[in-house]
C-alpha positions in Angstrom: 11.5 -124.9 42.7 14.9 -123.4 41.5 16.3 -126.9 41.0 13.3 -127.9 38.9 13.8 -124.9 36.6 17.5 -125.7 36.3 16.9 -129.3 35.4 14.2 -128.3 32.9 16.5 -125.8 31.3 19.3 -128.3 31.1 17.0 -130.9 29.5 15.9 -128.3 26.9 19.5 -127.5 26.0 20.4 -131.1 25.6 17.3 -131.7 23.5 18.3 -128.8 21.3 21.8 -130.1 20.8 20.5 -133.6 20.1 18.2 -132.2 17.4 21.1 -130.7 15.5 20.7 -127.0 16.4 24.4 -126.9 17.3 25.7 -128.5 14.1 26.1 -126.7 10.8 24.6 -128.2 7.7 26.2 -127.7 4.4 24.6 -127.0 1.1 26.1 -128.9 -1.9 27.3 -126.8 -4.8 24.8 -125.9 -7.6 25.6 -126.9 -11.1 27.8 -124.3 -12.8 27.4 -122.8 -16.3 27.9 -125.4 -19.0 30.2 -124.1 -21.8 29.6 -125.3 -25.3 32.1 -125.5 -28.2 30.8 -124.9 -31.7 34.0 -124.5 -33.6 37.8 -124.6 -33.5 39.8 -122.4 -35.7 42.0 -123.8 -37.1 40.7 -127.3 -36.5 43.9 -128.9 -37.8 47.6 -128.4 -38.2 50.5 -130.1 -39.8 52.7 -132.2 -37.5 55.8 -130.2 -36.4 54.1 -126.8 -36.8 55.1 -124.1 -34.4 53.3 -121.1 -33.0 49.8 -122.3 -33.7 47.2 -120.1 -32.1 43.9 -121.9 -31.4 40.6 -120.0 -31.3 37.7 -121.7 -29.6 34.2 -120.4 -30.5 31.1 -121.3 -28.6 28.9 -120.1 -25.8 28.9 -119.7 -22.0 32.6 -119.3 -21.5 33.4 -117.5 -18.2 36.4 -115.2 -17.7 38.3 -117.9 -15.9 37.6 -120.7 -18.4 40.4 -123.0 -19.5 41.0 -124.7 -22.8 41.9 -128.4 -22.3 44.0 -130.5 -24.7 43.3 -134.3 -24.2 42.0 -133.5 -20.7 44.8 -131.4 -19.5 44.5 -127.6 -19.2 46.7 -125.7 -21.6 49.1 -123.2 -19.9 47.4 -120.0 -21.0 43.8 -119.4 -22.0 42.9 -115.9 -23.1 39.3 -114.9 -22.5 38.1 -112.8 -25.5 34.3 -112.8 -24.9 31.8 -115.2 -23.5 31.7 -116.7 -27.0 35.5 -116.9 -27.7 38.7 -118.1 -26.1 42.2 -118.2 -27.5 45.5 -120.1 -26.7 48.8 -121.0 -28.2 49.1 -124.8 -28.7 52.4 -125.9 -27.2 54.7 -127.1 -30.1 55.2 -130.5 -28.3 51.4 -131.1 -28.5 51.5 -131.1 -32.3 54.9 -132.6 -32.9 53.5 -135.8 -34.4 50.4 -136.8 -36.4 47.2 -137.8 -34.6 44.1 -136.4 -33.0 43.5 -134.4 -29.9 40.3 -133.8 -27.9 39.7 -130.1 -27.1 37.2 -129.1 -24.3 36.6 -126.0 -22.2 36.1 -126.0 -18.5 34.4 -123.2 -16.5 35.8 -123.5 -13.0 33.5 -123.8 -10.0 33.0 -121.0 -7.5 33.6 -121.4 -3.8 30.7 -121.5 -1.4 30.5 -119.8 2.0 30.6 -121.1 5.5 27.7 -123.4 4.9 28.7 -124.6 1.4 27.0 -123.7 -1.8 29.0 -122.2 -4.7 29.0 -123.9 -8.1 30.6 -127.0 -9.5 33.1 -126.9 -12.4 31.6 -127.8 -15.8 33.3 -129.1 -18.9 32.0 -128.6 -22.4 31.4 -131.1 -25.2 34.6 -132.3 -26.9 35.7 -131.3 -30.4 38.5 -133.1 -32.3 41.6 -131.3 -33.5 43.5 -133.1 -36.2 47.3 -133.2 -36.5 48.1 -134.1 -40.1 51.3 -135.8 -41.4 
């Protein structure tokens, strides 16, 4: 009788392992908060300008948001409020005439042992003009 109980217990344990009770499932990240740009100030500069401070106005900026210039994060973004960010445009970025795309990215948040967290989200793009 003891052998039967042992075999039955072993069979139940194997069935439990086979059903996935020993594996951890992960939850995919949820969408993060989508930032939105409504205005750049200034929205243009003269080629060769130096020390240009860019203010980005909009909504849903989180305290770790970054301002991107042509898809690359600028070195220092200052969080003012959830509706305003500021940065200094590197002089090399406005050395010659052209256009630049400005976006804002809210970084994702990490999940726990079983996943979760949020995905990073990037705003609409707004054009910054560099005049001759």
